[in-house]
C-alpha positions as CSV (number, residue, x, y, z in Angstrom):
1,M,0.1,-0.1,0.1
2,S,1.6,3.7,-0.8
3,N,2.5,6.1,1.8
4,N,-1.1,8.2,1.2
5,G,-3.1,5.0,1.4
6,S,-1.2,4.7,4.7
7,K,-1.8,8.2,5.8
8,H,-5.5,8.3,4.9
9,I,-5.9,5.1,6.6
10,G,-4.4,6.5,9.6
11,R,-6.8,10.0,9.3
12,L,-10.0,7.6,9.3
13,I,-8.5,5.3,12.3
14,T,-8.1,8.8,14.2
15,L,-11.6,9.5,13.0
16,V,-13.5,6.5,14.3
17,L,-12.0,6.9,17.8
18,G,-12.6,10.6,18.0
19,L,-16.2,9.9,17.0
20,A,-16.3,6.7,19.6
21,A,-15.2,9.1,22.7
22,L,-17.7,11.4,21.7
23,L,-20.9,9.2,21.2
24,L,-19.4,7.5,24.2
25,F,-19.8,10.4,26.5
26,V,-22.5,12.0,25.0
27,T,-24.5,8.5,25.9
28,Y,-22.7,8.7,29.1
29,K,-24.0,12.1,30.0
30,L,-27.6,11.3,28.7
31,T,-27.4,8.5,31.6
32,Q,-26.3,10.0,34.0
33,L,-29.7,12.8,33.4
34,T,-31.5,9.5,33.6
35,N,-29.8,8.3,36.8
36,E,-30.1,11.1,38.5
37,R,-34.2,11.5,38.1
38,S,-34.3,7.1,38.8
39,L,-36.5,6.4,41.4
40,A,-34.4,3.1,42.1
41,E,-32.9,4.0,45.4
42,F,-36.7,4.8,46.6
43,T,-38.5,1.5,44.6
44,D,-38.5,-2.1,46.0
45,V,-39.4,-5.2,44.6
46,F,-41.6,-8.0,44.9
47,V,-41.8,-11.1,42.5
48,D,-45.7,-12.5,41.8
49,L,-45.0,-16.5,41.1
50,T,-48.7,-16.9,40.9
51,G,-49.1,-14.2,38.5
52,E,-52.9,-13.4,40.5
53,L,-52.2,-11.0,42.9
54,T,-54.5,-8.0,42.7
55,V,-53.6,-4.4,43.7
56,D,-55.6,-4.9,46.8
57,D,-53.5,-8.2,47.9
58,I,-50.1,-6.8,47.3
59,Q,-50.7,-3.9,49.9
60,S,-51.1,-6.4,52.4
61,V,-47.3,-8.0,51.4
62,Q,-45.4,-7.7,55.1
63,S,-42.4,-5.3,54.5
64,K,-39.9,-8.0,54.9
65,S,-41.0,-9.6,51.6
66,W,-40.3,-6.6,49.3
67,L,-36.7,-6.5,48.0
68,K,-34.5,-3.3,47.1
69,V,-34.5,-3.4,42.8
70,P,-31.1,-3.7,41.6
71,S,-29.5,-0.2,40.5
72,T,-30.2,-0.8,36.6
73,M,-33.5,-1.8,37.1
74,S,-33.5,-4.5,35.2
75,F,-35.0,-8.0,35.8
76,G,-33.4,-10.3,33.3
77,I,-36.1,-12.7,30.9
78,T,-38.9,-13.8,32.6
79,E,-42.8,-14.2,32.4
80,H,-43.7,-13.4,36.2
81,P,-45.6,-10.0,36.7
82,H,-43.1,-7.8,38.9
83,W,-44.0,-5.4,41.3
84,L,-42.7,-2.2,42.1
85,K,-43.7,-0.1,45.0
86,T,-42.2,3.8,45.3
87,D,-42.9,6.4,47.7
88,I,-42.9,9.5,46.0
89,P,-40.5,12.1,47.1
90,N,-41.8,14.7,48.4
91,N,-42.8,17.6,45.8
92,Q,-40.6,20.4,47.5
93,S,-41.0,23.1,43.8
94,G,-44.8,22.5,43.7
95,K,-44.6,22.3,40.2
96,P,-46.3,19.4,38.1
97,Q,-44.0,15.9,38.2
98,I,-43.8,13.2,35.4
99,I,-43.3,9.3,35.8
100,E,-41.9,8.1,33.3
101,F,-41.5,3.8,32.4
102,S,-38.7,4.7,29.8
103,Y,-38.3,1.0,28.6
104,S,-40.4,0.9,25.8
105,L,-41.1,-2.8,24.8
106,T,-42.8,-3.8,28.2
107,D,-46.3,-6.0,27.3
108,K,-48.2,-4.3,30.5
109,V,-47.8,-1.7,33.3
110,D,-50.7,-1.3,35.4
111,I,-50.1,2.0,37.7
112,W,-51.9,2.9,41.0
113,F,-51.3,6.7,42.9
114,V,-52.2,5.5,46.7
115,T,-52.3,7.7,49.4
116,K,-53.9,7.0,53.1
117,R,-56.1,9.2,55.0
118,N,-56.9,8.0,58.4
119,G,-55.2,4.9,57.9
120,T,-57.4,4.2,54.8
121,P,-55.7,3.5,51.1
122,I,-57.1,6.0,48.5
123,V,-56.2,5.6,45.0
124,L,-55.6,9.0,43.5
125,D,-55.2,7.5,40.7
126,Q,-55.2,4.6,37.7
127,H,-53.6,3.7,34.3
128,S,-53.4,0.1,32.6
129,V,-50.6,0.6,29.6
130,G,-48.0,-1.7,27.6
131,D,-47.1,-2.8,24.0
132,S,-49.3,-5.2,24.1
133,L,-52.0,-2.4,23.5
134,A,-52.9,-0.3,20.6
135,Y,-50.7,2.6,20.3
136,S,-53.5,4.9,20.1
137,Q,-54.8,3.5,23.3
138,R,-52.2,5.6,25.0
139,P,-53.0,8.2,27.7
140,V,-49.9,10.6,26.5
141,D,-48.6,10.6,22.8
142,H,-44.9,9.4,23.4
143,D,-42.9,6.8,22.5
144,R,-42.1,6.0,26.5
145,W,-44.9,5.5,29.3
146,L,-45.4,9.1,31.1
147,F,-47.7,9.9,33.9
148,S,-48.6,12.9,35.9
149,V,-48.5,12.6,39.9
150,P,-51.7,13.8,41.2
151,E,-51.5,16.5,43.9
152,A,-51.9,15.5,46.8
153,S,-51.5,17.3,50.4
154,E,-50.5,13.2,52.1
155,D,-47.5,11.0,50.9
156,I,-48.3,9.3,47.7
157,T,-46.7,5.7,47.2
158,M,-46.5,4.7,43.5
159,I,-47.9,1.1,42.7
160,A,-46.5,-0.9,39.1
161,R,-47.4,-4.1,37.7
162,I,-45.0,-4.6,34.8
163,Q,-44.9,-7.6,32.5
164,S,-43.4,-9.0,29.4
165,T,-42.5,-12.2,27.4
166,G,-39.1,-10.6,26.9
167,P,-36.3,-8.7,29.0
168,L,-38.5,-7.0,32.1
169,K,-37.2,-3.9,33.1
170,G,-38.5,-1.5,35.2
171,E,-36.7,1.6,34.9
172,V,-38.4,4.8,36.8
173,N,-37.9,8.4,36.2
174,I,-39.8,11.2,37.6
175,W,-39.4,14.8,36.2
176,S,-40.4,18.3,36.4
177,K,-41.9,19.1,33.1
178,E,-39.4,21.4,32.6
179,S,-36.5,19.2,33.4
180,Y,-38.2,16.7,30.5
181,I,-38.5,19.2,28.3
182,A,-34.8,19.8,28.4
183,Y,-34.0,16.0,28.1
184,V,-35.8,15.2,25.6
185,S,-35.0,17.7,23.2
186,A,-31.2,15.6,24.3
187,H,-32.2,12.7,23.5
188,R,-34.3,13.1,20.1
189,L,-31.3,15.5,19.4
190,F,-28.6,12.0,19.6
191,M,-31.5,9.8,17.8
192,G,-31.5,12.7,14.8
193,I,-28.2,12.3,14.5
194,F,-27.8,8.5,14.3
195,F,-30.7,7.9,12.4
196,G,-29.9,10.3,10.0
197,Y,-26.4,9.4,10.1
198,M,-27.5,5.8,9.6
199,F,-30.5,6.3,6.8
200,A,-27.8,8.1,4.8
201,M,-25.5,5.8,4.9
202,A,-28.0,2.9,3.5
203,L,-29.2,5.8,1.1
204,S,-25.6,6.3,-0.3
205,N,-25.1,2.2,-0.4
206,L,-28.7,2.1,-2.7
207,F,-27.6,4.7,-4.9
208,L,-24.2,3.1,-5.7
209,Y,-26.0,-0.5,-6.4
210,V,-28.5,1.3,-8.9
211,S,-25.6,2.9,-10.4
212,T,-22.6,0.2,-10.6
213,R,-25.1,-3.2,-10.1
214,I,-23.2,-4.7,-6.7
215,P,-24.8,-6.6,-5.1
216,T,-23.1,-5.8,-2.1
217,F,-23.8,-2.2,-2.5
218,L,-27.6,-3.7,-2.4
219,V,-27.1,-6.2,1.0
220,Y,-25.3,-3.9,2.9
221,S,-27.6,-1.3,2.5
222,G,-30.5,-3.8,3.8
223,Y,-28.5,-4.5,6.8
224,V,-28.1,-1.1,7.7
225,L,-31.8,-0.5,7.2
226,M,-32.8,-3.0,9.4
227,F,-30.6,-2.2,12.0
228,S,-31.9,1.1,12.0
229,V,-35.8,-0.4,12.7
230,V,-34.3,-2.8,15.1
231,I,-33.0,-0.2,17.1
232,A,-36.0,2.0,16.4
233,S,-38.3,-0.8,17.5
234,L,-36.3,-0.8,20.8
235,Q,-36.6,2.6,21.5
236,G,-40.3,2.5,21.0
237,I,-40.1,4.7,17.7
238,S,-41.5,2.0,15.5
239,F,-44.5,1.4,17.4
240,R,-45.3,4.8,17.2
241,F,-44.3,6.1,13.6
242,L,-44.9,2.4,11.9
243,W,-46.8,0.3,12.8
244,P,-49.2,2.0,16.2
245,E,-51.7,-0.3,15.8
246,S,-50.4,-4.1,14.9
247,T,-49.6,-5.2,18.5
248,W,-48.8,-8.5,17.0
249,L,-46.6,-7.3,14.7
250,Q,-44.7,-5.2,18.1
251,E,-44.2,-8.0,19.7
252,R,-42.4,-9.7,17.3
253,A,-40.9,-6.8,15.6
254,V,-37.3,-6.6,17.4
255,A,-36.8,-10.4,16.9
256,L,-37.9,-10.8,13.3
257,F,-35.9,-7.8,12.0
258,A,-33.2,-8.8,14.2
259,Y,-33.0,-12.5,12.5
260,V,-33.2,-10.4,9.0
261,M,-30.4,-8.5,9.8
262,L,-28.3,-11.3,10.7
263,G,-29.2,-13.1,7.8
264,L,-27.7,-10.1,5.5
265,V,-24.5,-9.2,7.8
266,V,-23.4,-12.7,7.2
267,L,-24.3,-12.7,3.1
268,F,-22.5,-8.8,3.5
269,S,-19.5,-11.0,5.1
270,R,-19.4,-13.9,2.4
271,Q,-19.3,-11.0,-0.6
272,I,-16.6,-8.5,0.6
273,L,-14.7,-10.9,2.2
274,D,-15.0,-12.9,-1.2
275,L,-14.7,-16.0,1.1
276,D,-16.0,-18.2,-2.5
277,Q,-13.0,-17.6,-3.7
278,Q,-10.6,-17.0,-0.8
279,Q,-11.8,-19.8,1.9
280,P,-14.6,-21.9,0.2
281,K,-14.8,-24.2,3.8
282,L,-16.2,-21.4,5.4
283,S,-18.1,-19.7,3.0
284,K,-20.4,-23.0,3.2
285,V,-20.1,-22.9,7.3
286,L,-21.2,-18.7,6.6
287,S,-24.1,-19.8,3.9
288,I,-25.5,-22.2,6.2
289,L,-25.6,-20.0,9.2
290,Q,-27.1,-17.1,7.0
291,K,-30.0,-19.5,6.1
292,I,-30.4,-20.7,9.3
293,Y,-31.4,-16.5,10.3
294,F,-33.6,-16.1,7.3
295,V,-35.3,-19.5,8.5
296,L,-35.2,-18.0,12.4
297,A,-36.8,-15.0,10.9
298,V,-40.1,-16.6,9.1
299,M,-40.4,-18.8,12.6
300,C,-40.6,-15.3,14.5
301,L,-44.2,-15.1,12.9
302,A,-45.7,-18.3,14.9
303,L,-43.4,-19.2,18.7
304,P,-43.1,-16.8,21.2
305,Y,-41.5,-13.8,21.7
306,S,-39.8,-15.0,24.6
307,V,-38.4,-18.1,23.0
308,M,-36.9,-16.4,19.7
309,I,-35.4,-13.4,21.9
310,K,-33.8,-16.0,23.9
311,V,-32.6,-17.9,20.7
312,L,-31.4,-14.7,19.3
313,L,-29.1,-13.2,21.8
314,V,-27.4,-16.5,21.8
315,M,-26.9,-16.9,18.6
316,M,-25.3,-13.5,18.4
317,L,-22.7,-14.4,20.8
318,L,-22.1,-17.5,18.8
319,S,-21.9,-16.1,15.2
320,I,-20.2,-12.5,15.6
321,P,-17.6,-14.3,17.0
322,I,-17.2,-16.5,14.0
323,L,-17.6,-13.6,11.7
324,L,-15.2,-12.4,14.0
325,Y,-12.6,-15.2,13.7
326,V,-12.6,-15.2,9.5
327,S,-11.9,-11.4,9.8
328,I,-9.0,-11.7,12.2
329,M,-7.4,-15.6,10.0
330,M,-7.8,-13.3,6.7
331,A,-6.3,-10.5,8.3
332,F,-3.6,-12.1,9.2
333,Q,-3.2,-13.0,6.2
334,G,-2.7,-9.6,4.9
335,S,-5.8,-8.4,3.5
336,Q,-6.2,-4.7,4.3
337,I,-10.0,-5.3,4.3
338,A,-10.2,-8.1,7.0
339,R,-8.5,-5.4,9.4
340,F,-11.3,-3.1,9.4
341,F,-13.7,-6.2,9.0
342,A,-12.0,-7.2,12.4
343,A,-12.5,-3.8,13.9
344,A,-16.2,-3.6,12.8
345,W,-17.2,-6.9,14.1
346,G,-15.2,-6.1,17.6
347,V,-17.3,-3.7,18.4
348,L,-20.5,-5.2,17.6
349,L,-19.3,-7.8,19.3
350,L,-18.3,-5.9,22.5
351,S,-22.2,-3.7,22.3
352,G,-23.7,-7.0,21.7
353,I,-22.3,-8.6,24.8
354,M,-23.0,-5.3,26.7
355,T,-26.3,-5.6,26.0
356,S,-26.8,-9.3,26.6
357,A,-25.1,-9.3,29.7
358,D,-28.0,-6.0,30.9
359,S,-30.7,-8.4,29.2
360,F,-30.2,-10.7,31.1
361,Q,-29.2,-9.3,34.5
362,W,-25.4,-10.4,34.5
363,L,-23.8,-7.2,34.8
364,N,-25.0,-3.4,35.7
365,F,-22.8,-0.9,33.1
366,P,-22.6,2.9,33.8
367,I,-23.9,3.7,30.6
368,D,-27.5,2.3,29.0
369,A,-27.4,-0.6,26.9
370,S,-29.6,0.6,24.3
371,Y,-27.3,3.9,23.5
372,V,-24.4,1.4,23.6
373,L,-26.4,-0.8,21.0
374,M,-26.6,2.3,18.9
375,V,-22.9,3.9,19.4
376,G,-21.8,0.0,18.4
377,A,-23.8,0.3,15.7
378,T,-22.3,3.3,14.4
379,I,-18.9,2.8,14.7
380,E,-19.6,-0.7,13.2
381,T,-21.4,0.8,9.9
382,L,-18.8,3.7,9.7
383,L,-16.1,0.5,9.5
384,L,-17.6,-1.4,7.0
385,A,-18.4,1.3,4.9
386,L,-14.0,2.0,5.1
387,A,-14.1,-2.1,4.4
388,L,-15.9,-1.6,1.5
389,A,-14.3,1.8,0.2
390,M,-11.0,-0.2,0.4
391,S,-12.3,-3.2,-1.9
392,F,-12.9,-0.1,-4.4
393,D,-9.6,1.0,-4.3
394,N,-8.2,-2.7,-4.1
395,Q,-10.0,-3.2,-7.7
396,R,-8.5,-0.1,-8.8
397,E,-5.2,-0.8,-7.7
398,K,-6.1,-4.0,-9.4
399,A,-6.9,-2.3,-12.4
400,N,-3.6,-0.3,-12.6
401,Q,-2.0,-3.7,-12.0
402,A,-3.5,-4.8,-15.3
403,Q,-2.7,-1.7,-16.6
404,R,1.0,-2.5,-16.4
405,Q,0.4,-5.6,-17.9
406,V,-1.3,-4.1,-20.6
407,L,1.6,-2.1,-21.5
408,E,4.1,-5.0,-21.0
409,S,2.3,-7.3,-23.8
410,E,2.3,-4.0,-26.3
411,K,5.6,-5.2,-27.4
412,E,4.7,-8.2,-28.2
413,A,0.6,-7.6,-29.8
414,A,-0.1,-3.7,-30.7
415,K,-3.8,-5.5,-31.8
416,A,-3.9,-6.9,-28.1
417,K,-2.5,-3.4,-26.8
418,D,-5.4,-1.4,-28.4
419,E,-8.1,-3.4,-27.3
420,L,-6.8,-3.8,-23.9
421,L,-6.3,0.1,-23.1
422,K,-9.7,0.4,-24.5
423,M,-10.9,-1.8,-22.1
424,Q,-8.9,-0.4,-19.1
425,Q,-10.3,3.4,-20.4
426,E,-13.6,2.2,-20.4
427,A,-13.1,0.7,-16.7
428,K,-11.8,3.8,-15.5
429,E,-14.4,6.2,-16.7
430,Q,-17.3,3.2,-15.2
431,L,-15.0,3.9,-11.7
432,E,-15.0,7.6,-12.3
433,Y,-18.5,7.6,-13.1
434,A,-19.6,5.4,-9.9
435,V,-17.5,7.7,-7.8
436,D,-19.0,10.9,-8.5
437,E,-22.6,9.5,-8.6
438,R,-21.8,8.4,-4.8
439,T,-20.5,11.8,-3.8
440,L,-23.5,13.0,-5.2
441,E,-25.8,10.9,-3.7
442,L,-23.7,12.0,-0.5
443,E,-24.2,15.2,-0.6
444,I,-28.2,15.0,-1.2
445,A,-28.3,12.4,1.8
446,L,-26.6,15.0,4.1
447,R,-28.9,17.3,3.0
448,E,-31.5,15.4,4.0
449,L,-29.9,14.8,7.5
450,S,-29.8,19.0,7.9
451,E,-33.2,19.0,7.7
452,V,-33.8,16.4,10.2
453,N,-31.7,18.2,12.2
454,N,-33.6,21.1,11.4
455,E,-36.7,19.9,12.6
456,L,-35.2,19.1,16.2
457,E,-34.0,22.3,16.2
458,A,-38.0,23.4,16.6
459,L,-38.2,21.9,19.9
460,S,-36.3,25.5,20.8
461,A,-39.8,27.1,19.9
462,I,-41.1,25.9,23.4
463,D,-40.5,28.8,26.2
464,A,-39.0,26.6,28.9
465,L,-40.5,28.2,31.6
466,T,-44.3,28.0,30.6
467,G,-44.5,25.8,28.2
468,L,-45.9,28.2,25.8
469,M,-44.4,29.1,22.1
470,N,-41.5,31.6,22.4
471,R,-41.3,34.9,21.0
472,R,-39.5,33.3,17.8
473,A,-42.1,31.1,17.0
474,F,-44.6,33.9,17.3
475,E,-43.2,35.5,14.9
476,K,-43.3,32.7,12.5
477,R,-47.1,32.2,13.2
478,I,-48.4,35.4,13.2
479,L,-47.0,35.5,9.6
480,A,-48.4,32.3,8.7
481,E,-51.8,33.3,10.1
482,S,-51.6,36.8,8.6
483,R,-51.2,35.5,5.4
484,R,-54.6,32.8,5.7
485,S,-56.7,36.0,6.6
486,R,-55.6,37.5,3.6
487,R,-55.7,34.4,1.8
488,E,-59.5,33.7,3.0
489,R,-60.8,36.6,4.0
490,T,-60.7,35.8,7.8
491,P,-60.6,38.5,10.2
492,L,-57.8,37.7,12.1
493,A,-57.5,39.1,16.1
494,V,-54.6,39.6,17.9
495,A,-54.3,40.4,21.8
496,M,-51.5,41.7,23.8
497,L,-51.1,41.3,27.9
498,D,-49.5,41.9,30.6
499,I,-49.3,41.2,34.1
500,D,-50.0,44.5,36.2
501,H,-47.4,45.4,38.7
502,F,-45.2,42.1,38.0
503,K,-42.3,44.2,39.2
504,K,-43.5,44.3,42.8
505,V,-44.4,40.7,42.9
506,N,-41.1,40.1,41.9
507,D,-39.7,42.8,44.4
508,T,-42.1,41.5,47.6
509,Y,-42.2,38.0,46.9
510,G,-38.6,36.9,45.3
511,H,-38.5,36.1,41.6
512,Q,-39.1,32.6,42.3
513,A,-42.5,33.3,43.5
514,G,-43.3,35.5,39.9
515,D,-41.6,32.5,38.0
516,E,-44.5,30.7,39.5
517,C,-47.0,33.6,38.5
518,L,-46.0,33.2,34.8
519,R,-46.7,29.4,35.0
520,I,-50.0,29.9,36.7
521,F,-50.4,32.7,34.2
522,A,-49.9,30.3,31.4
523,K,-51.8,27.9,32.7
524,L,-54.8,29.9,33.2
525,M,-54.8,31.2,29.4
526,R,-54.5,26.9,27.9
527,E,-57.9,26.9,30.6
528,I,-59.5,29.5,28.6
529,I,-58.4,30.0,25.5
530,K,-59.0,26.0,24.0
531,R,-59.1,26.2,20.2
532,P,-56.0,23.8,18.7
533,S,-55.9,27.1,15.8
534,D,-55.1,29.7,18.9
535,V,-51.5,30.3,19.5
536,L,-50.3,31.3,22.9
537,C,-47.0,32.5,23.4
538,R,-44.7,34.3,26.0
539,Y,-43.9,37.6,24.4
540,G,-41.1,38.5,26.8
541,G,-40.9,38.9,30.7
542,E,-44.2,39.4,31.4
543,E,-46.2,40.5,28.6
544,F,-48.1,37.7,26.6
545,V,-49.7,37.4,22.9
546,V,-52.2,35.6,21.5
547,I,-53.5,35.1,18.1
548,L,-57.1,34.8,17.5
549,P,-57.4,33.2,13.4
550,N,-61.4,33.5,12.0
551,T,-62.2,36.0,15.0
552,T,-63.8,38.6,15.4
553,L,-63.3,42.0,17.5
554,D,-66.1,41.4,19.9
555,A,-65.5,37.7,20.1
556,A,-62.0,38.2,21.3
557,K,-62.5,41.0,23.8
558,T,-65.0,38.6,25.3
559,L,-62.4,35.9,25.4
560,M,-60.0,38.2,27.0
561,E,-62.5,39.2,29.5
562,Q,-62.8,35.9,30.8
563,L,-59.1,35.4,31.1
564,R,-59.2,38.4,33.1
565,I,-62.4,37.8,34.9
566,K,-60.5,34.1,35.7
567,V,-56.6,35.7,36.6
568,S,-58.4,38.3,39.0
569,E,-60.2,35.5,41.1
570,T,-56.8,33.0,41.3
571,T,-55.0,33.0,44.4
572,I,-51.6,31.8,43.9
573,E,-50.0,29.9,47.1
574,F,-46.0,30.1,47.5
575,E,-44.6,28.7,50.0
576,S,-47.2,29.3,52.4
577,Q,-47.9,33.3,51.1
578,E,-50.8,33.9,49.1
579,I,-50.3,36.3,45.9
580,L,-53.2,38.2,43.9
581,I,-52.5,39.1,40.6
582,T,-54.4,41.1,37.8
583,T,-54.1,41.5,34.0
584,S,-54.2,44.1,31.2
585,A,-54.8,43.2,27.4
586,G,-55.1,45.1,24.7
587,V,-57.0,43.8,21.6
588,T,-57.0,44.7,17.7
589,A,-58.8,42.6,15.3
590,R,-59.0,43.0,11.2
591,V,-59.0,41.1,7.5
592,V,-55.1,41.1,6.6
593,S,-55.2,43.1,3.3
594,T,-51.6,43.7,3.1
595,D,-48.3,42.2,3.5
596,T,-47.1,44.4,6.7
597,D,-50.7,44.6,8.8
598,H,-49.8,41.5,10.7
599,E,-47.1,44.1,12.3
600,L,-48.8,46.9,12.4
601,M,-51.7,44.9,14.1
602,V,-48.7,43.5,16.8
603,S,-48.4,47.7,17.5
604,Y,-51.5,48.4,17.4
605,A,-52.7,45.3,20.2
606,D,-49.8,47.3,22.1
607,K,-50.9,50.3,21.7
608,Q,-54.5,48.6,23.5
609,L,-52.8,47.6,26.2
610,Y,-51.2,50.7,27.3
611,N,-54.3,52.4,26.9
612,A,-55.8,49.5,29.4
613,K,-52.5,50.2,31.8
614,D,-53.4,54.1,31.6
615,G,-56.9,53.3,32.4
616,G,-56.2,51.9,35.2
617,R,-55.2,47.9,34.9
618,N,-56.8,45.3,35.1
619,R,-59.7,45.8,32.2
620,V,-59.2,45.0,28.2
621,V,-59.2,47.6,25.9
622,A,-59.9,46.8,22.2
623,A,-59.9,48.3,18.8
624,N,-60.3,47.9,15.6
625,F,-57.0,48.4,13.2
C-alpha cells in the first residue's frame, strides 16, 4: 500500500476513535441525566410467582417480603409479573411531576397512585398501558410511558405491576415538566443524528447499487436499514410511527428484523471478503448460518417472542465471534479489508455482549445498554463502509496492475494492446462515474440529514418556563396566520397581555414566586383559550400575546375579558404565601390586506394594552385596526 494510502487509513482510524469517544461521552451524559431522576433507591420489588395478585393483595404484603431493586432496575428475561412500590419523594418545588417508564418494550404496565387518609388506602389515579395494546390507547402520545403524579397533601406511593415476555425492566424516573423537556430535546437530537447517519449510509449505498449493480451495496444498504428498524423498535419509535395499531407486529418486531439483519450481514461478509474464492469451506459454513437466520426470521411469525428473543441473543453471541474469527484469520493473511472488518465486528461484539449482559442481568453498566448498541452500530457501520471503500481501492489497484501488464505485452501484440487500453479506459470511466454518483448521493443524504436536524431545532420554539411558544415561534405563526387571513378573507385578532405590577411581585415575594405566577398565568390562558388553532406565546418577561384566527374583535374581547376575570379570581399559593395578580389586555382585529398588516396589528394591540394600563389596569381595551 502507498504512503498516501497509509496516511489516509491513519486519519480514518483517528476519525473512528474520535467519533467513538464523542458518542460514548454523549451517551454517558444522557445516562447521567436519567440516573439523576431514577427512583431506583426509593423502589422495592416483589415477584408475583402466581401471577394472580391484585393491587389490594399487594398492599397487604409484609415489608420484609419486598426486595430492593437493582440499580439498573433490570430483572432479566422472565414471564413472572413484578410489582414495584415507590414512595414518591416530597414535591418541594410545587411543580407538576411526571413519572416515566423508559423501557418501551414492556407488554403490560398497570400503575396506581395511592395515599392514606385516616389509615385507609385511597387510589388517587390509575392507568393500564403496554405495547400489548394499540398505540392509540396510550394516555400520552409518546414512545415511552408517561404519567402525571396526582396532587395531594399526603404522601403518595406509586404501585406498578409490570410484565413482559422478553427482557423485563422497571426503569422508573421522575421529572419536572421543564427538566423532561430539556432531556427529551437532548435525547431527540441524539436519536436524530443516529438515524440520519444510518439513513445516509443506507441511501448512499442504495444509489451506488443502482448505478453500479454491485450486489454488495444493496446487501449492505439492507443491513443498515434493518439495523435501524431494530434500534427504532427497541426505542419504541417504530411502534409510534410505523405500525401503531399492530400489536402483533410490535411483539415480534425486534426479533424478526434482527434475524433478517443478521442474515444480511452474514451474506455481506461472504461477499466483501470474497470467501467463495478465498475460503470456500468457511464460506459454506457461513452460508448455512445465513440460511438459519432467514429460517428463524420466518419462525418469528409463529413462535412466541420469549423463545425467539432468547435464541436471538444466543445466536448473536455465537455468530459474531465466528465472523470475527474469519476476519482476523484473513487479516493475518494480509487482507487490509479484513482488518477493518475485524475491528467492526469487535465493536459490535462488545456492544452485543453489553446488551445481552444487561438483558440477562449479568452485569451493570454506567451507560444505558440501548445507547451502547446505537454507538456500536454507528462505529460498526462506519468501519464496514470503510472496508467497502477499501474494496473499491483494491479494485482500482488491480486495474492499475492490469494496465501495467497490458503496457508490457504491448510490444508483443499491438492489436491486443489497443483493445486492452480501450477496456482499461472504459473501466476507468465507469469507476469515476461511480465515485461521482456516490459523492452526489452522499451530498443529498447529508442535506436530508440537515433537514432532520432543522426539525429537531423546532423544539427550541417552546418557552421552557411556561410551556407556551416563545417569541421566535410567534414571529413565524403571526406571518402564517396573516397570510391565511388575507387569502381566505377571514378576520384575524391579536391580543397583547401583561401582568399588572409584576415587578412589585418580584420585589415583594422573590423571582421564584414571579416564575410561579408566570406559570400559573400560562396555565389559566390554556384553560380559557382552548381552540387548537389559537396560538399562545410568551412575548417576553411578563408580556404575552395571543393569535386568534377567524375571530372578530367582539369575540376576542369577550375571550380576553373571561381570562382577565379568571386571573383576578385566582389565588396563587407559594411557600405559604397567597399572591393575587391582575392582567391588562389590548385587543385588535381585522381582515389582513397587505404584507405589513400583521406588524401594524401587533403594534396597535400593544398600544391598546398601554391604554388599558393608563386607564387603571385590570381591564381589556379593544379597537379595530
